[in-house]
C-alpha positions as CSV (number, residue, x, y, z in Angstrom):
1,M,-18.5,124.1,174.7
2,S,-21.7,125.9,172.0
3,S,-25.2,124.1,171.8
4,R,-24.1,122.8,168.5
5,E,-21.3,121.2,169.6
6,R,-23.1,119.7,172.2
7,I,-25.7,118.7,170.0
8,L,-23.5,117.5,167.3
9,G,-21.5,115.4,170.0
10,R,-24.8,113.8,171.4
11,V,-25.4,112.6,167.7
12,Q,-21.9,110.9,167.7
13,R,-21.9,109.1,170.7
14,A,-25.6,107.7,169.5
15,L,-24.1,106.5,166.3
16,A,-20.8,105.3,167.9
17,D,-21.8,101.6,167.7
18,V,-23.6,101.6,164.3
19,R,-21.4,99.4,162.2
20,E,-20.6,101.2,158.3
21,D,-22.2,97.9,156.8
22,D,-25.6,98.2,158.5
23,P,-28.0,98.9,156.1
24,A,-29.4,102.1,155.0
25,Y,-32.5,103.6,156.5
26,E,-34.9,102.8,153.1
27,Q,-33.5,99.1,153.4
28,A,-34.0,98.4,157.0
29,V,-37.4,99.5,157.2
30,Q,-39.6,97.4,156.0
31,R,-42.5,99.0,153.9
32,D,-44.8,95.8,153.0
33,Y,-47.7,97.6,154.3
34,L,-51.1,97.4,152.8
35,R,-50.9,100.5,149.7
36,E,-54.6,101.1,150.1
37,H,-57.7,98.8,152.2
38,G,-60.5,97.6,150.3
39,N,-61.1,96.7,146.7
40,R,-62.7,99.6,145.1
41,T,-63.5,100.0,141.4
42,V,-62.8,103.8,140.4
43,E,-65.7,105.2,140.4
44,Q,-66.3,103.4,144.2
45,T,-62.8,105.7,144.8
46,V,-64.2,108.8,143.8
47,D,-67.3,108.7,145.5
48,L,-65.4,107.6,148.9
49,L,-63.8,111.1,147.9
50,A,-66.1,112.4,148.1
51,E,-68.1,111.4,151.3
52,N,-64.6,112.0,153.2
53,L,-64.2,115.6,152.2
54,A,-68.2,115.8,152.9
55,D,-67.3,114.4,156.5
56,Y,-64.5,117.4,156.7
57,R,-67.1,119.5,156.0
58,A,-65.9,120.9,152.6
59,I,-68.4,121.3,149.9
60,V,-68.4,119.2,147.2
61,H,-69.4,119.6,143.5
62,R,-69.4,117.0,140.3
63,C,-69.3,118.5,137.1
64,T,-68.2,117.9,133.4
65,E,-65.0,119.3,131.9
66,A,-67.3,121.5,129.7
67,E,-69.4,122.7,133.0
68,L,-66.3,123.9,134.8
69,G,-66.2,127.6,134.0
70,A,-69.9,127.9,135.1
71,T,-69.7,125.9,137.9
72,I,-66.6,128.2,139.2
73,A,-68.4,131.0,138.2
74,G,-71.6,130.2,140.0
75,L,-69.8,129.3,143.3
76,L,-68.2,132.6,143.3
77,A,-71.1,134.4,142.6
78,E,-72.9,132.6,145.3
79,R,-70.2,133.4,147.6
80,G,-70.6,137.1,146.5
81,S,-66.6,137.5,145.6
82,G,-65.4,140.5,143.9
83,T,-62.0,139.3,143.9
84,V,-60.0,136.0,143.0
85,V,-56.2,135.0,143.5
86,V,-55.0,133.2,140.0
87,P,-52.3,131.2,140.1
88,P,-49.9,131.8,137.3
89,G,-50.7,128.4,135.4
90,L,-54.5,128.4,136.2
91,D,-56.2,127.4,132.8
92,P,-58.2,130.8,132.0
93,S,-61.1,129.0,130.8
94,W,-62.0,128.1,134.5
95,L,-62.7,131.9,135.3
96,A,-63.7,133.0,131.8
97,A,-67.4,133.3,133.0
98,A,-66.6,134.8,136.0
99,D,-67.5,138.5,136.9
100,V,-64.4,138.7,139.3
101,E,-61.4,140.9,139.7
102,R,-58.3,138.6,139.4
103,I,-55.5,139.4,141.6
104,A,-51.9,137.6,140.1
105,D,-50.4,135.1,142.4
106,R,-46.9,137.4,142.4
107,A,-43.8,136.7,145.1
108,E,-44.8,140.8,146.2
109,N,-48.1,140.0,147.6
110,T,-48.1,140.9,151.1
111,P,-50.4,139.1,153.8
112,H,-52.9,142.4,154.1
113,E,-53.1,141.8,150.7
114,L,-54.3,138.3,150.3
115,D,-56.7,138.6,153.4
116,R,-58.6,141.4,151.4
117,V,-59.1,138.9,148.8
118,D,-62.5,137.1,148.7
119,S,-61.7,133.6,147.1
120,V,-59.1,131.7,145.4
121,V,-59.1,129.3,142.8
122,T,-56.3,126.6,142.4
123,A,-55.8,122.8,140.8
124,C,-54.4,120.2,143.2
125,A,-51.5,117.5,142.7
126,V,-53.2,114.3,143.9
127,A,-56.0,113.7,146.2
128,A,-56.3,110.2,149.0
129,A,-59.8,109.0,148.8
130,E,-59.4,107.0,152.3
131,T,-58.6,110.2,154.2
132,G,-60.5,113.2,152.2
133,T,-57.2,114.8,151.7
134,I,-56.0,117.2,148.7
135,V,-52.5,117.5,148.1
136,L,-50.8,121.0,146.8
137,D,-47.4,121.4,145.6
138,G,-46.9,124.5,144.5
139,G,-47.1,124.4,140.9
140,P,-47.8,126.4,138.2
141,D,-51.8,125.9,138.7
142,Q,-51.7,125.7,142.5
143,G,-49.2,129.1,142.9
144,R,-48.0,129.9,146.3
145,R,-48.4,128.3,149.4
146,R,-49.6,131.4,151.4
147,I,-52.2,132.0,148.3
148,T,-54.3,128.9,149.8
149,L,-54.1,129.7,153.8
150,V,-54.9,133.7,154.0
151,P,-57.8,134.1,151.5
152,D,-60.9,132.9,153.4
153,H,-62.5,130.7,150.6
154,H,-60.6,128.1,148.6
155,V,-61.9,126.7,145.6
156,C,-59.7,123.6,144.5
157,V,-60.7,121.7,141.1
158,V,-59.5,118.3,141.5
159,R,-59.6,116.1,137.6
160,V,-61.2,112.4,138.4
161,P,-60.5,110.0,138.3
162,D,-57.0,111.1,136.8
163,Q,-55.7,113.0,140.4
164,V,-57.5,110.5,142.6
165,V,-55.9,107.9,144.5
166,S,-57.4,105.1,147.0
167,S,-54.4,105.8,149.7
168,V,-51.7,108.2,151.1
169,P,-49.3,105.8,149.9
170,Q,-50.4,106.1,146.5
171,A,-50.5,109.9,146.9
172,L,-46.6,110.1,148.5
173,Q,-45.5,107.9,145.1
174,R,-46.8,111.0,142.9
175,L,-45.4,114.0,145.0
176,D,-41.9,115.2,144.6
177,P,-40.9,115.5,148.5
178,T,-38.4,118.7,147.4
179,R,-41.7,120.8,146.7
180,P,-43.6,122.9,148.8
181,L,-46.2,120.1,149.7
182,T,-49.9,121.4,151.7
183,W,-52.4,118.6,152.6
184,I,-55.4,119.6,153.0
185,S,-58.4,117.6,154.8
186,G,-60.8,119.9,155.1
187,P,-61.4,123.8,156.2
188,S,-58.9,124.8,158.3
189,A,-60.1,123.8,161.7
190,T,-59.1,123.1,165.5
191,S,-60.7,122.4,169.1
192,D,-60.0,122.9,172.4
193,I,-60.4,120.5,175.3
194,E,-64.3,120.8,175.1
195,L,-64.3,120.0,171.7
196,D,-65.8,123.0,170.5
197,R,-64.5,123.4,166.4
198,V,-63.6,126.9,165.2
199,E,-63.0,127.0,161.6
200,G,-60.4,128.7,159.8
201,V,-58.1,129.5,162.3
202,H,-54.8,128.8,160.1
203,G,-56.3,128.7,156.4
204,P,-59.5,129.1,154.9
205,R,-62.8,128.8,156.7
206,T,-64.6,127.2,153.7
207,L,-63.2,125.2,151.5
208,E,-65.6,124.3,148.0
209,V,-63.9,121.2,146.5
210,V,-64.8,120.6,142.3
211,L,-64.7,116.9,141.1
212,V,-64.7,117.6,137.3
213,S,-64.8,114.5,134.4
214,D,-66.3,114.1,131.4
215,Q,-69.0,111.7,133.0
216,P,-72.0,113.7,134.9
217,S,-72.8,112.9,138.1
218,V,-74.9,114.0,141.1
219,E,-73.5,116.8,143.2
220,V,-72.8,115.7,146.9
221,N,-73.0,118.7,149.6
222,S,-71.5,118.7,153.2
C-alpha cells in the first residue's frame, strides 16, 4: 500500500460517521465574531494604521496625491537607490520625478537580478489598521510576489481612506482567495530564543509606507 493510499484510507475512516445531511462547513461554523474592535471614525482608523505600522518598524509617510511623485522620488534619493523594480500597472506619474533606472517586472527576472536591485515601488490591495497589515494580491500595480520579497527596500503606497479597513475580517471580504496574497506587517524580521531581532530574513529589511490622500497631514516616522 502506498503512502497516498494510507492517507486517503485514514481520511475515509475519519469521515465514516459523518452523515450526508450534515451542514456544510460554511453553515456549520458560526461567524458571529466581532468585525472590528471599537468604534472609530475614518480618520481614527487611518491614524491607527499609521501607529501600528510604525510600531512594526515600518517608516510611515503621509502626503497628498499631488505630492506623491515628489515624495517617492525623495524616499528613493534618500536611500541612494539607482534601480527600482516597477510593476507593469504602476502609475507612471509615481516615478516621473525619480532619477532612477526602472527595471520591469518580468517572468524572466532571476532572483540574482532582483537581489541587485535597490528598491521596489508598489501599490497594495488593502490595509488592516488593527494589525498594521498591508496585503498585496499580485495586481498590475503590485506585480509578482517575488519583487517585494527579494529587493531590500520596499516603498508601498496605500490610498486612504479607500484602501484602509479596521480589521482582518473586513480585509478578507475585499480579497479574492484565489489570488497570490502577500500579508505584510512591517519589515521582514525574526527573533531567536533570546529575542534578538534580525531584519531582512525573508523579505525587505526596510519597508516605507506612503499613506496618500487629498487631505494633507502630519508625517509619522518610526
